[in-house]
N, CA, C and O atoms as CSV, one atom per row, in Angstrom:
chain,resi,resn,atom,element,x,y,z
A,1,MET,N,N,59.553,113.132,-9.721
A,1,MET,CA,C,58.405,114.224,-9.963
A,1,MET,C,C,57.833,113.892,-11.131
A,1,MET,O,O,58.588,113.893,-12.104
A,2,MET,N,N,56.601,113.583,-11.323
A,2,MET,CA,C,55.896,113.142,-12.573
A,2,MET,C,C,55.960,114.353,-13.833
A,2,MET,O,O,56.139,114.158,-15.035
A,3,ALA,N,N,55.769,115.543,-13.177
A,3,ALA,CA,C,55.872,116.691,-14.279
A,3,ALA,C,C,57.274,116.622,-15.102
A,3,ALA,O,O,57.314,116.886,-16.304
A,4,ALA,N,N,58.440,116.238,-14.338
A,4,ALA,CA,C,59.658,116.325,-15.134
A,4,ALA,C,C,59.501,115.180,-16.396
A,4,ALA,O,O,59.828,115.458,-17.550
A,5,SER,N,N,58.983,113.932,-16.020
A,5,SER,CA,C,58.863,112.992,-17.043
A,5,SER,C,C,57.849,113.613,-18.204
A,5,SER,O,O,58.160,113.688,-19.392
A,6,LEU,N,N,56.765,113.982,-17.728
A,6,LEU,CA,C,55.926,114.448,-18.664
A,6,LEU,C,C,56.610,115.771,-19.740
A,6,LEU,O,O,56.304,115.889,-20.926
A,7,LEU,N,N,57.460,116.570,-19.086
A,7,LEU,CA,C,58.003,117.565,-19.758
A,7,LEU,C,C,59.065,117.047,-20.723
A,7,LEU,O,O,59.578,117.835,-21.517
A,8,ARG,N,N,59.379,115.916,-20.699
A,8,ARG,CA,C,60.394,115.280,-21.575
A,8,ARG,C,C,59.614,114.548,-22.783
A,8,ARG,O,O,60.208,114.394,-23.851
A,9,ARG,N,N,58.497,114.168,-22.649
A,9,ARG,CA,C,57.610,113.825,-23.717
A,9,ARG,C,C,57.398,114.709,-24.897
A,9,ARG,O,O,57.739,115.887,-24.995
A,10,ASP,N,N,56.730,113.902,-25.860
A,10,ASP,CA,C,56.069,114.843,-26.997
A,10,ASP,C,C,54.773,115.617,-26.505
A,10,ASP,O,O,53.862,115.109,-25.851
A,11,LYS,N,N,54.843,116.850,-26.904
A,11,LYS,CA,C,53.588,117.693,-26.276
A,11,LYS,C,C,52.549,117.280,-26.674
A,11,LYS,O,O,51.760,117.048,-25.758
A,12,LYS,N,N,52.091,117.028,-27.904
A,12,LYS,CA,C,50.904,116.859,-28.710
A,12,LYS,C,C,50.192,115.351,-27.832
A,12,LYS,O,O,49.097,115.259,-27.276
A,13,GLY,N,N,51.169,114.414,-27.964
A,13,GLY,CA,C,50.939,113.011,-27.254
A,13,GLY,C,C,50.674,113.172,-25.952
A,13,GLY,O,O,49.711,112.550,-25.503
A,14,THR,N,N,51.378,113.947,-25.147
A,14,THR,CA,C,50.992,114.124,-23.797
A,14,THR,C,C,49.530,114.682,-23.472
A,14,THR,O,O,48.760,114.230,-22.624
A,15,ALA,N,N,49.298,115.843,-24.393
A,15,ALA,CA,C,48.078,116.568,-24.166
A,15,ALA,C,C,46.943,115.560,-24.619
A,15,ALA,O,O,45.867,115.455,-24.031
A,16,ALA,N,N,47.316,114.827,-25.743
A,16,ALA,CA,C,45.997,113.867,-25.879
A,16,ALA,C,C,45.983,112.849,-25.001
A,16,ALA,O,O,44.885,112.403,-24.668
A,17,HIS,N,N,47.030,112.356,-24.525
A,17,HIS,CA,C,46.862,111.244,-23.271
A,17,HIS,C,C,46.236,112.105,-22.040
A,17,HIS,O,O,45.432,111.469,-21.359
A,18,LEU,N,N,46.447,113.297,-21.691
A,18,LEU,CA,C,46.038,114.008,-20.349
A,18,LEU,C,C,44.486,114.095,-20.674
A,18,LEU,O,O,43.623,113.743,-19.870
A,19,LYS,N,N,44.194,114.662,-22.089
A,19,LYS,CA,C,42.662,114.678,-22.237
A,19,LYS,C,C,41.838,113.567,-21.873
A,19,LYS,O,O,40.820,113.638,-21.184
A,20,ALA,N,N,42.451,112.301,-22.494
A,20,ALA,CA,C,41.625,111.021,-22.416
A,20,ALA,C,C,41.449,110.877,-20.915
A,20,ALA,O,O,40.338,110.565,-20.486
A,21,ASP,N,N,42.440,111.077,-20.105
A,21,ASP,CA,C,42.535,110.561,-18.712
A,21,ASP,C,C,41.647,111.454,-17.835
A,21,ASP,O,O,41.132,111.105,-16.773
A,22,LEU,N,N,41.514,112.919,-18.555
A,22,LEU,CA,C,40.486,113.708,-17.856
A,22,LEU,C,C,39.019,113.483,-18.174
A,22,LEU,O,O,38.194,113.815,-17.324
A,23,ASN,N,N,38.677,113.027,-19.154
A,23,ASN,CA,C,37.456,112.386,-19.672
A,23,ASN,C,C,36.929,111.026,-19.089
A,23,ASN,O,O,35.825,110.535,-19.322
A,24,ARG,N,N,37.875,110.529,-18.322
A,24,ARG,CA,C,37.595,109.320,-17.698
A,24,ARG,C,C,36.485,109.631,-16.373
A,24,ARG,O,O,36.386,110.737,-15.840
A,25,ILE,N,N,35.846,108.655,-16.054
A,25,ILE,CA,C,34.794,108.998,-14.793
A,25,ILE,C,C,35.597,109.121,-13.470
A,25,ILE,O,O,35.251,109.950,-12.628
A,26,ASP,N,N,36.655,108.314,-13.279
A,26,ASP,CA,C,37.682,108.831,-12.269
A,26,ASP,C,C,39.011,109.395,-12.723
A,26,ASP,O,O,40.060,108.759,-12.825
A,27,ASN,N,N,38.827,110.627,-12.970
A,27,ASN,CA,C,39.912,111.359,-13.629
A,27,ASN,C,C,40.927,112.134,-12.657
A,27,ASN,O,O,41.679,113.001,-13.102
A,28,SER,N,N,40.901,111.752,-11.238
A,28,SER,CA,C,41.828,112.372,-10.287
A,28,SER,C,C,43.286,112.139,-10.881
A,28,SER,O,O,44.041,113.110,-10.814
A,29,SER,N,N,43.778,110.954,-11.461
A,29,SER,CA,C,45.017,110.861,-11.969
A,29,SER,C,C,45.504,111.945,-12.776
A,29,SER,O,O,46.592,112.493,-12.597
A,30,GLY,N,N,44.389,112.340,-13.973
A,30,GLY,CA,C,44.642,113.141,-14.951
A,30,GLY,C,C,44.852,114.772,-14.204
A,30,GLY,O,O,45.748,115.559,-14.506
A,31,VAL,N,N,43.865,114.984,-13.263
A,31,VAL,CA,C,44.002,116.205,-12.933
A,31,VAL,C,C,45.198,116.292,-12.317
A,31,VAL,O,O,45.858,117.318,-12.487
A,32,ARG,N,N,45.715,115.202,-11.462
A,32,ARG,CA,C,46.937,115.348,-10.640
A,32,ARG,C,C,48.236,115.737,-11.503
A,32,ARG,O,O,49.084,116.552,-11.141
A,33,GLN,N,N,48.246,115.017,-12.703
A,33,GLN,CA,C,49.255,115.162,-13.569
A,33,GLN,C,C,49.201,116.318,-14.514
A,33,GLN,O,O,50.215,116.788,-15.030
A,34,LEU,N,N,47.915,116.792,-14.742
A,34,LEU,CA,C,47.799,118.187,-15.420
A,34,LEU,C,C,48.275,119.363,-14.510
A,34,LEU,O,O,49.006,120.291,-14.857
A,35,GLN,N,N,47.700,119.143,-13.233
A,35,GLN,CA,C,48.178,120.357,-12.440
A,35,GLN,C,C,49.896,120.380,-12.102
A,35,GLN,O,O,50.553,121.422,-12.085
A,36,GLU,N,N,50.466,118.993,-11.838
A,36,GLU,CA,C,51.797,119.152,-11.910
A,36,GLU,C,C,52.482,119.824,-13.253
A,36,GLU,O,O,53.412,120.630,-13.233
A,37,LEU,N,N,51.798,119.300,-14.449
A,37,LEU,CA,C,52.584,119.624,-15.506
A,37,LEU,C,C,52.469,121.379,-15.432
A,37,LEU,O,O,53.456,122.090,-15.622
A,38,LEU,N,N,51.315,121.840,-15.173
A,38,LEU,CA,C,51.102,123.268,-15.450
A,38,LEU,C,C,51.848,124.007,-14.488
A,38,LEU,O,O,52.212,125.150,-14.768
A,39,ASP,N,N,52.187,123.363,-13.109
A,39,ASP,CA,C,52.884,124.069,-12.307
A,39,ASP,C,C,54.349,124.119,-12.717
A,39,ASP,O,O,55.007,125.059,-12.270
A,40,ALA,N,N,54.914,123.280,-13.466
A,40,ALA,CA,C,56.167,123.226,-13.811
A,40,ALA,C,C,56.360,124.196,-15.191
A,40,ALA,O,O,57.386,124.844,-15.400
A,41,VAL,N,N,55.308,124.175,-15.996
A,41,VAL,CA,C,55.324,124.840,-17.355
A,41,VAL,C,C,55.052,126.596,-16.885
A,41,VAL,O,O,55.695,127.491,-17.435
A,42,LEU,N,N,54.295,126.801,-16.098
A,42,LEU,CA,C,53.787,128.038,-15.748
A,42,LEU,C,C,54.576,128.772,-14.561
A,42,LEU,O,O,54.156,129.812,-14.054
A,43,ASN,N,N,55.656,128.188,-14.200
A,43,ASN,CA,C,56.544,128.445,-12.971
A,43,ASN,C,C,56.897,130.177,-13.211
A,43,ASN,O,O,57.388,130.712,-14.205
A,44,PRO,N,N,56.524,130.692,-12.135
A,44,PRO,CA,C,56.826,132.218,-12.172
A,44,PRO,C,C,58.127,132.481,-12.342
A,44,PRO,O,O,58.487,133.495,-12.942
A,45,GLU,N,N,58.982,131.602,-11.837
A,45,GLU,CA,C,60.521,131.794,-12.027
A,45,GLU,C,C,60.998,131.901,-13.300
A,45,GLU,O,O,62.005,132.585,-13.481
A,46,LYS,N,N,60.442,131.331,-14.255
A,46,LYS,CA,C,60.813,131.371,-15.637
A,46,LYS,C,C,60.493,132.591,-16.383
A,46,LYS,O,O,59.468,133.232,-16.149
A,47,PRO,N,N,61.390,132.944,-17.323
A,47,PRO,CA,C,60.793,134.218,-17.919
A,47,PRO,C,C,59.500,133.997,-18.759
A,47,PRO,O,O,59.114,132.964,-19.308
A,48,ALA,N,N,58.900,135.299,-18.716
A,48,ALA,CA,C,57.597,135.280,-19.433
A,48,ALA,C,C,57.633,135.068,-20.984
A,48,ALA,O,O,56.683,134.739,-21.694
A,49,ALA,N,N,58.873,135.314,-21.348
A,49,ALA,CA,C,58.900,134.884,-22.764
A,49,ALA,C,C,59.124,133.786,-23.232
A,49,ALA,O,O,59.415,133.691,-24.424
A,50,ASP,N,N,59.046,132.702,-22.434
A,50,ASP,CA,C,59.410,131.313,-22.634
A,50,ASP,C,C,58.594,130.578,-23.632
A,50,ASP,O,O,57.524,130.046,-23.335
A,51,SER,N,N,59.076,130.556,-24.734
A,51,SER,CA,C,58.231,129.963,-25.964
A,51,SER,C,C,57.741,128.524,-25.768
A,51,SER,O,O,56.703,128.098,-26.274
A,52,GLU,N,N,58.703,127.693,-24.871
A,52,GLU,CA,C,58.531,126.589,-24.655
A,52,GLU,C,C,56.938,126.389,-23.616
A,52,GLU,O,O,56.077,125.553,-23.890
A,53,ALA,N,N,56.866,127.213,-22.614
A,53,ALA,CA,C,55.613,127.341,-22.051
A,53,ALA,C,C,54.420,127.598,-23.021
A,53,ALA,O,O,53.402,126.921,-22.876
A,54,LEU,N,N,54.489,128.506,-23.966
A,54,LEU,CA,C,53.354,128.821,-24.947
A,54,LEU,C,C,53.268,127.524,-25.575
A,54,LEU,O,O,52.129,127.059,-25.604
A,55,ASP,N,N,54.103,126.885,-26.040
A,55,ASP,CA,C,53.854,125.750,-26.901
A,55,ASP,C,C,53.108,124.725,-26.088
A,55,ASP,O,O,52.164,124.171,-26.652
A,56,TRP,N,N,53.402,124.379,-24.803
A,56,TRP,CA,C,52.861,123.360,-24.118
A,56,TRP,C,C,51.547,124.012,-23.821
A,56,TRP,O,O,50.634,123.200,-23.966
A,57,CYS,N,N,51.094,125.323,-23.418
A,57,CYS,CA,C,49.876,125.764,-23.171
A,57,CYS,C,C,48.804,125.545,-24.549
A,57,CYS,O,O,47.596,125.334,-24.430
A,58,LYS,N,N,49.411,125.629,-25.631
A,58,LYS,CA,C,48.740,125.574,-26.782
A,58,LYS,C,C,48.416,124.361,-27.443
A,58,LYS,O,O,47.531,124.263,-28.292
A,59,CYS,N,N,49.333,123.195,-26.940
A,59,CYS,CA,C,48.971,121.951,-27.085
A,59,CYS,C,C,47.976,121.314,-26.102
A,59,CYS,O,O,47.063,120.584,-26.488
A,60,LEU,N,N,48.210,121.644,-24.734
A,60,LEU,CA,C,47.170,121.218,-23.826
A,60,LEU,C,C,45.666,121.989,-23.835
A,60,LEU,O,O,44.627,121.546,-23.346
A,61,ILE,N,N,45.830,123.091,-24.434
A,61,ILE,CA,C,44.440,123.688,-24.723
A,61,ILE,C,C,43.632,122.971,-25.849
A,61,ILE,O,O,42.441,122.664,-25.800
A,62,ALA,N,N,44.603,122.739,-26.986
A,62,ALA,CA,C,44.078,121.872,-28.273
A,62,ALA,C,C,43.808,120.317,-27.719
A,62,ALA,O,O,43.041,119.727,-28.480
A,63,GLY,N,N,44.190,119.609,-26.726
A,63,GLY,CA,C,43.964,118.502,-26.407
A,63,GLY,C,C,44.581,117.714,-27.051
A,63,GLY,O,O,44.089,116.600,-27.229
A,64,GLY,N,N,45.871,118.049,-27.611
A,64,GLY,CA,C,46.803,117.077,-28.567
A,64,GLY,C,C,46.609,117.306,-30.070
A,64,GLY,O,O,47.345,116.710,-30.857
A,65,ASP,N,N,45.763,118.046,-30.459
A,65,ASP,CA,C,45.265,118.332,-31.899
A,65,ASP,C,C,46.137,119.508,-32.184
A,65,ASP,O,O,46.632,120.055,-31.199
A,66,GLY,N,N,46.408,119.990,-33.368
A,66,GLY,CA,C,46.914,120.998,-33.887
A,66,GLY,C,C,46.193,122.320,-33.463
A,66,GLY,O,O,44.972,122.427,-33.580
A,67,PHE,N,N,47.024,123.381,-32.939
A,67,PHE,CA,C,46.276,124.429,-32.257
A,67,PHE,C,C,45.603,125.280,-33.448
A,67,PHE,O,O,44.627,125.962,-33.136
A,68,GLU,N,N,45.986,125.295,-34.619
A,68,GLU,CA,C,45.300,126.187,-35.586
A,68,GLU,C,C,44.000,125.527,-36.146
A,68,GLU,O,O,43.079,126.166,-36.656
A,69,GLU,N,N,44.037,124.141,-35.986
A,69,GLU,CA,C,42.801,123.507,-36.398
A,69,GLU,C,C,41.744,123.710,-35.137
A,69,GLU,O,O,40.545,123.968,-35.242
A,70,PHE,N,N,42.515,123.523,-33.896
A,70,PHE,CA,C,41.478,123.750,-32.759
A,70,PHE,C,C,40.878,125.447,-32.794
A,70,PHE,O,O,39.777,125.627,-32.272
A,71,CYS,N,N,41.418,126.355,-33.247
A,71,CYS,CA,C,41.216,127.591,-33.178
A,71,CYS,C,C,40.035,127.740,-34.396
A,71,CYS,O,O,38.993,128.370,-34.217
A,72,ILE,N,N,40.340,127.135,-35.503
A,72,ILE,CA,C,39.173,126.950,-36.747
A,72,ILE,C,C,37.812,126.441,-36.076
A,72,ILE,O,O,36.721,127.011,-36.106
A,73,THR,N,N,38.088,125.431,-35.566
A,73,THR,CA,C,36.972,124.681,-34.552
A,73,THR,C,C,36.139,125.698,-33.819
A,73,THR,O,O,34.928,125.878,-33.948
A,74,VAL,N,N,36.972,126.333,-33.033
A,74,VAL,CA,C,36.248,127.123,-31.952
A,74,VAL,C,C,35.384,128.421,-32.814
A,74,VAL,O,O,34.218,128.787,-32.669
A,75,ARG,N,N,36.365,128.893,-33.671
A,75,ARG,CA,C,35.677,130.166,-34.367
A,75,ARG,C,C,34.505,129.476,-35.179
A,75,ARG,O,O,33.663,130.335,-35.437
A,76,SER,N,N,34.210,128.447,-35.590
A,76,SER,CA,C,33.196,127.822,-36.245
A,76,SER,C,C,31.919,127.976,-35.420
A,76,SER,O,O,30.802,128.001,-35.937
A,77,TYR,N,N,32.159,128.084,-34.042
A,77,TYR,CA,C,30.908,128.223,-33.073
A,77,TYR,C,C,30.669,129.461,-32.773
A,77,TYR,O,O,29.726,129.755,-32.038
A,78,ASP,N,N,31.548,130.438,-33.335
A,78,ASP,CA,C,31.167,131.700,-33.081
A,78,ASP,C,C,30.341,132.396,-34.338
A,78,ASP,O,O,30.678,132.476,-35.519
A,79,ASN,N,N,29.131,132.878,-33.673
A,79,ASN,CA,C,28.085,133.623,-34.469
A,79,ASN,C,C,28.149,135.163,-34.536
A,79,ASN,O,O,27.417,135.810,-35.286
A,80,ALA,N,N,29.077,135.725,-33.701
A,80,ALA,CA,C,29.160,136.998,-33.360
A,80,ALA,C,C,29.392,137.973,-34.668
A,80,ALA,O,O,29.962,137.388,-35.589
A,81,THR,N,N,29.115,139.108,-34.878
A,81,THR,CA,C,29.384,139.694,-36.196
A,81,THR,C,C,30.530,140.671,-35.678
A,81,THR,O,O,30.915,141.505,-36.497
A,82,LEU,N,N,31.101,140.670,-34.460
A,82,LEU,CA,C,32.243,141.501,-34.328
A,82,LEU,C,C,33.714,140.497,-34.599
A,82,LEU,O,O,33.754,139.283,-34.398
A,83,CYS,N,N,34.558,141.120,-34.964
A,83,CYS,CA,C,35.635,140.339,-34.979
A,83,CYS,C,C,36.426,140.382,-33.617
A,83,CYS,O,O,36.520,139.438,-32.832
A,84,GLY,N,N,36.874,141.397,-33.493
A,84,GLY,CA,C,37.509,141.691,-31.891
A,84,GLY,C,C,39.161,141.187,-31.753
A,84,GLY,O,O,39.792,141.145,-30.697
A,85,LEU,N,N,39.549,140.909,-32.784
A,85,LEU,CA,C,41.024,140.552,-32.850
A,85,LEU,C,C,41.921,141.358,-32.289
A,85,LEU,O,O,42.240,142.398,-32.865
A,86,VAL,N,N,42.415,141.039,-31.191
A,86,VAL,CA,C,43.351,142.029,-30.582
A,86,VAL,C,C,44.925,141.756,-30.885
A,86,VAL,O,O,45.432,140.644,-30.738
A,87,TRP,N,N,45.629,142.896,-31.320
A,87,TRP,CA,C,47.081,142.776,-31.643
A,87,TRP,C,C,47.797,143.756,-30.548
A,87,TRP,O,O,47.220,144.479,-29.737
A,88,THR,N,N,49.167,143.597,-30.728
A,88,THR,CA,C,50.133,144.077,-29.978
A,88,THR,C,C,50.863,145.216,-30.970
A,88,THR,O,O,50.364,145.631,-32.016
A,89,ALA,N,N,52.123,145.619,-30.426
A,89,ALA,CA,C,52.613,146.634,-31.390
A,89,ALA,C,C,53.303,146.029,-32.380
A,89,ALA,O,O,53.713,144.877,-32.235
A,90,ASN,N,N,53.526,146.781,-33.577
A,90,ASN,CA,C,54.154,146.438,-34.744
A,90,ASN,C,C,53.041,145.566,-35.752
A,90,ASN,O,O,53.385,145.092,-36.835
A,91,PHE,N,N,51.979,145.476,-35.321
A,91,PHE,CA,C,50.943,144.705,-36.105
A,91,PHE,C,C,50.379,145.591,-37.233
A,91,PHE,O,O,50.059,146.752,-36.975
A,92,VAL,N,N,50.254,145.117,-38.396
A,92,VAL,CA,C,49.629,145.766,-39.585
A,92,VAL,C,C,48.261,145.905,-39.509
A,92,VAL,O,O,47.598,144.893,-39.280
A,93,ALA,N,N,47.598,147.191,-39.689
A,93,ALA,CA,C,46.258,147.074,-39.439
A,93,ALA,C,C,45.506,148.209,-40.320
A,93,ALA,O,O,46.338,149.011,-40.746
A,94,TYR,N,N,44.411,148.464,-40.652
A,94,TYR,CA,C,43.774,149.352,-41.654
A,94,TYR,C,C,42.906,150.321,-41.015
A,94,TYR,O,O,42.299,149.923,-40.021
A,95,ARG,N,N,42.748,151.396,-41.355
A,95,ARG,CA,C,41.720,152.357,-40.992
A,95,ARG,C,C,41.022,153.009,-42.230
A,95,ARG,O,O,41.658,153.679,-43.043
A,96,CYS,N,N,39.586,152.759,-42.334
A,96,CYS,CA,C,38.856,153.277,-43.376
A,96,CYS,C,C,38.104,154.258,-43.028
A,96,CYS,O,O,37.111,153.963,-42.364
A,97,ARG,N,N,38.317,155.549,-43.327
A,97,ARG,CA,C,37.633,156.930,-42.843
A,97,ARG,C,C,36.450,156.726,-43.554
A,97,ARG,O,O,35.548,157.173,-42.845
A,98,THR,N,N,36.013,156.299,-44.548
A,98,THR,CA,C,34.742,156.301,-45.321
A,98,THR,C,C,33.668,155.275,-44.400
A,98,THR,O,O,32.456,155.411,-44.231
A,99,CYS,N,N,34.398,154.437,-43.991
A,99,CYS,CA,C,33.529,153.356,-43.035
A,99,CYS,C,C,33.247,153.799,-41.605
A,99,CYS,O,O,32.219,153.633,-40.948
A,100,GLY,N,N,34.468,154.445,-41.247
A,100,GLY,CA,C,34.395,154.732,-39.847
A,100,GLY,C,C,33.517,156.002,-39.322
A,100,GLY,O,O,33.282,157.023,-39.969
A,101,ILE,N,N,33.133,155.730,-38.128
A,101,ILE,CA,C,32.429,156.813,-37.324
A,101,ILE,C,C,33.196,157.534,-36.610
A,101,ILE,O,O,33.077,158.758,-36.551
A,102,SER,N,N,34.145,156.815,-35.929
A,102,SER,CA,C,35.425,157.072,-34.964
A,102,SER,C,C,36.650,157.449,-35.984
A,102,SER,O,O,36.786,157.019,-37.129
A,103,PRO,N,N,37.474,158.322,-35.314
A,103,PRO,CA,C,38.957,158.118,-36.087
A,103,PRO,C,C,39.738,157.078,-35.399
A,103,PRO,O,O,40.823,156.718,-35.858
A,104,CYS,N,N,39.379,156.711,-34.612
A,104,CYS,CA,C,40.077,155.413,-33.952
A,104,CYS,C,C,39.654,154.064,-34.499
A,104,CYS,O,O,40.172,153.013,-34.123
A,105,MET,N,N,38.850,154.129,-35.252
A,105,MET,CA,C,38.257,152.751,-35.637
A,105,MET,C,C,39.597,151.994,-36.648
A,105,MET,O,O,40.166,152.659,-37.514
A,106,SER,N,N,39.899,150.774,-36.412
A,106,SER,CA,C,40.742,150.015,-36.839
A,106,SER,C,C,40.095,148.705,-37.381
A,106,SER,O,O,39.040,148.311,-36.883
A,107,LEU,N,N,40.773,147.945,-38.505
A,107,LEU,CA,C,40.382,146.714,-38.810
A,107,LEU,C,C,41.652,145.854,-39.010
A,107,LEU,O,O,42.664,146.471,-39.342
A,108,CYS,N,N,41.731,144.618,-38.864
A,108,CYS,CA,C,42.681,143.695,-39.126
A,108,CYS,C,C,42.845,143.473,-40.669
A,108,CYS,O,O,41.942,143.752,-41.457
A,109,ALA,N,N,43.839,143.046,-40.983
A,109,ALA,CA,C,43.787,142.553,-42.567
A,109,ALA,C,C,42.905,141.676,-43.032
A,109,ALA,O,O,42.494,141.885,-44.173
A,110,GLU,N,N,42.439,140.600,-42.364
A,110,GLU,CA,C,41.509,139.889,-42.719
A,110,GLU,C,C,40.206,140.452,-42.887
A,110,GLU,O,O,39.575,140.198,-43.913
A,111,CYS,N,N,39.685,141.262,-41.908
A,111,CYS,CA,C,38.356,141.971,-42.206
A,111,CYS,C,C,38.237,143.140,-43.301
A,111,CYS,O,O,37.257,143.455,-43.976
A,112,PHE,N,N,39.684,143.755,-43.273
A,112,PHE,CA,C,39.723,144.825,-44.351
A,112,PHE,C,C,39.560,144.311,-45.646
A,112,PHE,O,O,38.888,144.874,-46.511
A,113,ASN,N,N,40.234,143.129,-45.815
A,113,ASN,CA,C,40.199,142.305,-47.232
A,113,ASN,C,C,38.925,141.791,-47.646
A,113,ASN,O,O,38.545,141.698,-48.813
A,114,ASN,N,N,38.158,141.395,-46.406
A,114,ASN,CA,C,36.927,140.805,-46.691
A,114,ASN,C,C,35.773,141.749,-47.253
A,114,ASN,O,O,35.003,141.383,-48.141
A,115,GLY,N,N,35.733,142.941,-46.675
A,115,GLY,CA,C,35.282,144.123,-47.038
A,115,GLY,C,C,35.550,144.726,-48.355
A,115,GLY,O,O,36.656,144.640,-48.887
A,116,ASP,N,N,34.464,145.388,-48.931
A,116,ASP,CA,C,34.734,146.044,-50.083
A,116,ASP,C,C,34.825,147.575,-49.794
A,116,ASP,O,O,33.824,148.264,-49.595
A,117,HIS,N,N,36.196,148.091,-49.787
A,117,HIS,CA,C,36.694,149.240,-49.772
A,117,HIS,C,C,36.983,149.879,-50.978
A,117,HIS,O,O,37.652,150.911,-50.925
A,118,THR,N,N,36.671,149.535,-51.851
A,118,THR,CA,C,37.062,150.229,-53.286
A,118,THR,C,C,36.437,151.701,-53.308
A,118,THR,O,O,35.274,151.991,-53.028
A,119,GLY,N,N,37.345,152.471,-53.658
A,119,GLY,CA,C,37.136,153.924,-53.944
A,119,GLY,C,C,36.710,154.527,-52.445
A,119,GLY,O,O,35.999,155.519,-52.283
A,120,HIS,N,N,37.296,153.719,-51.393
A,120,HIS,CA,C,37.102,154.470,-49.938
A,120,HIS,C,C,38.312,155.164,-49.621
A,120,HIS,O,O,39.240,154.996,-50.411
A,121,ASP,N,N,38.484,155.846,-48.717
A,121,ASP,CA,C,39.512,156.551,-48.199
A,121,ASP,C,C,39.964,156.023,-46.840
A,121,ASP,O,O,39.504,156.401,-45.762
A,122,PHE,N,N,41.205,154.833,-47.064
A,122,PHE,CA,C,41.686,154.266,-46.143
A,122,PHE,C,C,43.380,154.285,-46.246
A,122,PHE,O,O,44.063,154.562,-47.232
A,123,ASN,N,N,43.789,153.923,-44.977
A,123,ASN,CA,C,45.278,153.785,-44.965
A,123,ASN,C,C,45.432,152.456,-44.171
A,123,ASN,O,O,44.632,152.017,-43.345
A,124,MET,N,N,46.760,151.821,-44.623
A,124,MET,CA,C,47.336,150.778,-43.843
A,124,MET,C,C,48.406,151.319,-42.966
A,124,MET,O,O,49.295,152.014,-43.459
A,125,PHE,N,N,48.377,151.044,-41.684
A,125,PHE,CA,C,49.232,151.388,-40.632
A,125,PHE,C,C,49.857,150.255,-39.912
A,125,PHE,O,O,49.442,149.096,-39.943
A,126,ARG,N,N,50.846,150.667,-39.288
A,126,ARG,CA,C,51.845,149.747,-38.306
A,126,ARG,C,C,51.285,150.295,-36.728
A,126,ARG,O,O,51.472,151.441,-36.318
A,127,SER,N,N,50.608,149.275,-36.005
A,127,SER,CA,C,50.328,149.883,-34.677
A,127,SER,C,C,51.340,150.308,-33.747
A,127,SER,O,O,52.303,149.571,-33.533
A,128,GLN,N,N,51.239,151.278,-33.245
A,128,GLN,CA,C,52.423,151.468,-32.105
A,128,GLN,C,C,52.256,151.021,-30.804
A,128,GLN,O,O,53.278,150.909,-30.128
A,129,ALA,N,N,51.117,150.721,-30.275
A,129,ALA,CA,C,50.875,150.203,-28.823
A,129,ALA,C,C,49.994,149.033,-29.126
A,129,ALA,O,O,49.958,148.285,-28.149
A,130,GLY,N,N,49.237,148.584,-30.173
A,130,GLY,CA,C,48.435,147.586,-29.934
A,130,GLY,C,C,46.912,148.042,-30.449
A,130,GLY,O,O,46.690,149.164,-30.905
A,131,GLY,N,N,46.095,147.204,-30.335
A,131,GLY,CA,C,44.696,147.775,-30.558
A,131,GLY,C,C,43.783,146.294,-30.922
A,131,GLY,O,O,44.153,145.129,-30.774
A,132,ALA,N,N,42.680,146.736,-31.363
A,132,ALA,CA,C,41.643,145.712,-31.649
A,132,ALA,C,C,40.767,145.790,-32.760
A,132,ALA,O,O,40.408,146.937,-33.027
A,133,CYS,N,N,40.323,144.878,-33.486
A,133,CYS,CA,C,39.621,144.975,-34.889
A,133,CYS,C,C,38.384,145.504,-34.441
A,133,CYS,O,O,37.877,144.939,-33.472
A,134,ASP,N,N,37.746,146.546,-34.983
A,134,ASP,CA,C,36.354,147.087,-34.790
A,134,ASP,C,C,35.258,146.402,-35.549
A,134,ASP,O,O,34.058,146.490,-35.290
A,135,CYS,N,N,35.871,145.632,-36.625
A,135,CYS,CA,C,34.764,145.220,-37.551
A,135,CYS,C,C,33.436,144.746,-36.962
A,135,CYS,O,O,33.470,144.099,-35.915
A,136,GLY,N,N,32.284,145.014,-37.544
A,136,GLY,CA,C,31.175,144.677,-37.004
A,136,GLY,C,C,30.536,145.428,-35.904
A,136,GLY,O,O,29.409,145.159,-35.487
A,137,ASP,N,N,31.524,146.682,-35.295
A,137,ASP,CA,C,31.054,147.335,-34.283
A,137,ASP,C,C,30.428,148.649,-34.673
A,137,ASP,O,O,31.121,149.618,-34.983
A,138,SER,N,N,28.847,148.679,-34.650
A,138,SER,CA,C,28.346,149.874,-35.215
A,138,SER,C,C,28.437,151.008,-34.298
A,138,SER,O,O,27.823,152.035,-34.588
A,139,ASN,N,N,29.286,150.932,-32.983
A,139,ASN,CA,C,29.544,152.164,-32.249
A,139,ASN,C,C,30.594,153.130,-32.899
A,139,ASN,O,O,30.637,154.337,-32.660
A,140,VAL,N,N,31.559,152.361,-33.873
A,140,VAL,CA,C,32.623,153.043,-34.372
A,140,VAL,C,C,32.740,153.107,-35.943
A,140,VAL,O,O,33.408,153.922,-36.579
A,141,MET,N,N,31.991,152.129,-36.424
A,141,MET,CA,C,31.942,152.002,-37.929
A,141,MET,C,C,30.406,152.052,-38.520
A,141,MET,O,O,29.455,151.580,-37.898
A,142,ARG,N,N,30.311,152.575,-39.578
A,142,ARG,CA,C,28.844,152.364,-40.305
A,142,ARG,C,C,28.638,151.029,-40.583
A,142,ARG,O,O,29.606,150.303,-40.812
A,143,GLU,N,N,27.396,150.564,-40.597
A,143,GLU,CA,C,27.013,149.244,-40.740
A,143,GLU,C,C,27.041,148.791,-42.046
A,143,GLU,O,O,26.800,147.596,-42.218
A,144,SER,N,N,27.328,149.613,-43.173
A,144,SER,CA,C,27.377,149.379,-44.525
A,144,SER,C,C,29.076,148.920,-44.630
A,144,SER,O,O,29.436,148.076,-45.450
A,145,GLY,N,N,29.769,149.404,-43.955
A,145,GLY,CA,C,31.269,149.268,-43.918
A,145,GLY,C,C,31.812,147.648,-43.853
A,145,GLY,O,O,33.017,147.401,-43.819
């Protein structure tokens, strides 16, 4: 089985190799290898919290480059004013009552620190169930915020 062989290799190197194969005019071999690898990595019989599967997915998405660098590159194409960062439970976020129109308005730490909240009525909190950053969303916060 080809997937077993791929799983034993270096993730970044394998992802770069697959990216090159998939960019060829005849990419059928790359498509087949990627499908087999994904079938093995995303096997529904494996536990959902399998960090190895997540590492493989990050490497494949980034095409063999570093995942953080890939994310920075993707963000550089985003000219949206909304942050939209989604977080899970136990994430530290901020709520600025001076900037907020809605009492549910929340900001991620990066957006809060990039804003000027000097003299504002705000608090830092640990999210109980998760949430999303509302930075730039004029439906829940003042545009001056």
